[in-house]
C-alpha atoms as a printed R data frame, in Angstrom:
    type eleno elety resid chain resno       x      y       z
1   ATOM     1    CA   MET     A     1   0.000  0.000   0.000
2   ATOM     2    CA   THR     A     2   1.230  3.465  -0.768
3   ATOM     3    CA   GLY     A     3   1.173  6.436   1.566
4   ATOM     4    CA   GLY     A     4  -1.481  8.012  -0.663
5   ATOM     5    CA   ILE     A     5  -3.970  5.166  -0.360
6   ATOM     6    CA   ASP     A     6  -6.584  7.616   0.916
7   ATOM     7    CA   LEU     A     7  -6.368  9.397  -2.444
8   ATOM     8    CA   GLU     A     8  -6.579  6.088  -4.289
9   ATOM     9    CA   ILE     A     9  -9.702  5.144  -2.326
10  ATOM    10    CA   ARG     A    10 -11.272  8.494  -3.234
11  ATOM    11    CA   GLU     A    11 -10.291  8.034  -6.871
12  ATOM    12    CA   ARG     A    12 -11.844  4.549  -7.101
13  ATOM    13    CA   LEU     A    13 -14.906  5.694  -5.203
14  ATOM    14    CA   GLY     A    14 -15.221  8.593  -7.637
15  ATOM    15    CA   GLN     A    15 -15.092  6.137 -10.541
16  ATOM    16    CA   TYR     A    16 -17.978  4.241  -8.978
17  ATOM    17    CA   LEU     A    17 -19.971  7.422  -8.348
18  ATOM    18    CA   ASP     A    18 -19.335  8.545 -11.945
19  ATOM    19    CA   ARG     A    19 -20.604  5.119 -13.075
20  ATOM    20    CA   LYS     A    20 -17.266  4.277 -14.693
21  ATOM    21    CA   ILE     A    21 -17.085  1.083 -12.635
22  ATOM    22    CA   SER     A    22 -19.822 -0.978 -11.030
23  ATOM    23    CA   LEU     A    23 -20.418 -1.315  -7.309
24  ATOM    24    CA   HIS     A    24 -19.278 -4.935  -7.637
25  ATOM    25    CA   ASP     A    25 -16.004 -3.806  -9.247
26  ATOM    26    CA   PHE     A    26 -15.463 -1.179  -6.551
27  ATOM    27    CA   GLN     A    27 -16.085 -3.707  -3.783
28  ATOM    28    CA   ALA     A    28 -13.785 -6.265  -5.455
29  ATOM    29    CA   TRP     A    29 -10.999 -3.668  -5.307
30  ATOM    30    CA   PHE     A    30 -11.931 -2.173  -1.928
31  ATOM    31    CA   VAL     A    31 -12.303 -5.285   0.251
32  ATOM    32    CA   PRO     A    32  -8.619 -6.358   0.022
33  ATOM    33    CA   VAL     A    33  -7.596 -2.734   0.626
34  ATOM    34    CA   LEU     A    34  -9.830 -2.652   3.698
35  ATOM    35    CA   TRP     A    35  -8.298 -5.860   5.071
36  ATOM    36    CA   ASN     A    36  -4.819 -4.293   4.965
37  ATOM    37    CA   ILE     A    37  -5.592 -0.631   5.673
38  ATOM    38    CA   GLU     A    38  -4.253 -0.663   9.249
39  ATOM    39    CA   GLN     A    39  -0.828 -1.638   7.927
40  ATOM    40    CA   THR     A    40  -0.582  1.656   6.040
41  ATOM    41    CA   HIS     A    41  -0.493  3.707   9.265
42  ATOM    42    CA   ASN     A    42  -2.278  6.373   7.207
43  ATOM    43    CA   ALA     A    43  -4.855  7.893   9.578
44  ATOM    44    CA   LYS     A    44  -6.798  9.586   6.752
45  ATOM    45    CA   ALA     A    45  -7.006  6.328   4.810
46  ATOM    46    CA   ILE     A    46  -8.066  4.325   7.869
47  ATOM    47    CA   GLU     A    47 -10.814  6.815   8.695
48  ATOM    48    CA   LEU     A    48 -11.990  7.010   5.072
49  ATOM    49    CA   ALA     A    49 -12.010  3.222   4.644
50  ATOM    50    CA   GLY     A    50 -14.022  2.852   7.840
51  ATOM    51    CA   GLU     A    51 -16.589  5.363   6.623
52  ATOM    52    CA   VAL     A    52 -16.884  3.645   3.230
53  ATOM    53    CA   GLU     A    53 -17.219  0.271   4.960
54  ATOM    54    CA   LEU     A    54 -20.021  1.630   7.156
55  ATOM    55    CA   GLN     A    55 -21.911  3.027   4.161
56  ATOM    56    CA   LEU     A    56 -21.529 -0.249   2.247
57  ATOM    57    CA   ALA     A    57 -22.790 -2.181   5.276
58  ATOM    58    CA   GLU     A    58 -25.920 -0.018   5.413
59  ATOM    59    CA   TYR     A    59 -26.513 -0.711   1.729
60  ATOM    60    CA   THR     A    60 -25.923 -4.462   1.933
61  ATOM    61    CA   ASN     A    61 -28.279 -4.603   4.930
62  ATOM    62    CA   ASP     A    62 -30.973 -3.272   2.561
63  ATOM    63    CA   ASP     A    63 -31.270 -0.037   4.528
64  ATOM    64    CA   TRP     A    64 -30.640  2.027   1.369
65  ATOM    65    CA   THR     A    65 -31.136  1.836  -2.360
66  ATOM    66    CA   GLU     A    66 -28.040  2.107  -4.529
67  ATOM    67    CA   ASP     A    67 -28.966  5.714  -5.348
68  ATOM    68    CA   GLU     A    68 -29.118  6.467  -1.609
69  ATOM    69    CA   LEU     A    69 -25.734  4.776  -1.186
70  ATOM    70    CA   ARG     A    70 -24.293  7.009  -3.896
71  ATOM    71    CA   SER     A    71 -25.700 10.062  -2.118
72  ATOM    72    CA   GLU     A    72 -24.112  8.977   1.169
73  ATOM    73    CA   LEU     A    73 -20.737  8.289  -0.458
74  ATOM    74    CA   GLN     A    74 -20.597 11.495  -2.525
75  ATOM    75    CA   PRO     A    75 -19.282 13.743   0.279
76  ATOM    76    CA   LEU     A    76 -16.320 11.396   0.722
77  ATOM    77    CA   VAL     A    77 -14.980 12.263  -2.727
78  ATOM    78    CA   SER     A    78 -16.014 15.891  -2.968
79  ATOM    79    CA   LEU     A    79 -13.293 18.385  -3.630
80  ATOM    80    CA   TYR     A    80 -11.268 19.230  -0.640
81  ATOM    81    CA   GLY     A    81  -8.597 21.840  -0.573
82  ATOM    82    CA   THR     A    82  -5.282 22.393   0.967
83  ATOM    83    CA   GLU     A    83  -3.166 25.437   0.554
84  ATOM    84    CA   TYR     A    84   0.553 25.496  -0.131
85  ATOM    85    CA   ILE     A    85   2.362 28.684  -0.956
86  ATOM    86    CA   PRO     A    86   6.019 28.222  -1.924
87  ATOM    87    CA   PRO     A    87   8.252 30.788  -0.218
88  ATOM    88    CA   ALA     A    88   9.226 32.436  -3.498
89  ATOM    89    CA   GLN     A    89   5.586 32.906  -4.483
90  ATOM    90    CA   ARG     A    90   3.823 33.585  -1.175
91  ATOM    91    CA   ALA     A    91   2.572 36.964  -2.343
92  ATOM    92    CA   ASN     A    92   0.571 35.851  -5.367
93  ATOM    93    CA   THR     A    93   0.014 32.095  -5.853
94  ATOM    94    CA   THR     A    94  -1.815 29.197  -4.207
95  ATOM    95    CA   TYR     A    95  -2.064 25.593  -5.258
96  ATOM    96    CA   SER     A    96  -5.341 23.724  -5.013
97  ATOM    97    CA   PHE     A    97  -5.279 19.941  -4.883
98  ATOM    98    CA   HIS     A    98  -8.206 17.737  -5.948
99  ATOM    99    CA   ALA     A    99  -8.832 14.422  -4.218
100 ATOM   100    CA   ALA     A   100  -7.601 12.551  -7.290
101 ATOM   101    CA   CYS     A   101  -4.246 14.350  -7.231
102 ATOM   102    CA   VAL     A   102  -5.207 16.753  -9.980
103 ATOM   103    CA   SER     A   103  -3.734 20.148  -9.228
104 ATOM   104    CA   SER     A   104  -4.359 23.564 -10.633
105 ATOM   105    CA   LEU     A   105  -2.564 26.840 -10.206
106 ATOM   106    CA   LYS     A   106  -4.512 30.018  -9.588
107 ATOM   107    CA   PRO     A   107  -3.588 33.543  -8.537
108 ATOM   108    CA   ALA     A   108  -4.333 34.364  -4.934
109 ATOM   109    CA   SER     A   109  -6.350 37.414  -4.075
110 ATOM   110    CA   GLY     A   110  -4.420 37.826  -0.866
111 ATOM   111    CA   PRO     A   111  -3.035 36.031   2.203
112 ATOM   112    CA   GLY     A   112  -5.394 33.559   3.772
113 ATOM   113    CA   GLU     A   113  -7.637 33.243   0.735
114 ATOM   114    CA   GLN     A   114 -10.162 30.439   1.183
115 ATOM   115    CA   LEU     A   115 -10.258 27.758  -1.496
116 ATOM   116    CA   SER     A   116 -13.659 26.783  -2.818
C-alpha cells in the first residue's frame, strides 16, 4: 500500500460514483484494501475506509437503495482543498489539490484566501 492510499480510495470511489465502474467492481478492489488498511499507518485512509465500509454495510443490509448509497458516499470524494504557498511565491500564488491528485494553479487574491 502506498502512503497516498486515501487518495486512491477516493479516486476509485469517484469512478464508482461517476458510473465508470460498477459497485461490484469497486467492492472487489476495496475489500482487500480494507483488510490491509491498518498496515498503512495512514490515519486519513483508515478513517476514510471505515466510513466507506459503514456506508456499504448499510446498503448491503438493505437499509438504502443504490442511489441512496451514492448520495451517502458522494461527500467522501467531494473536492477538498489544501493550501501550499512556496516561499518564493507567497505573495501571489496558491495551489489547489483535488482528491484525485489533480492540481491547478490560480492567482491568490491575498493572504489567507479560502479555497472553494
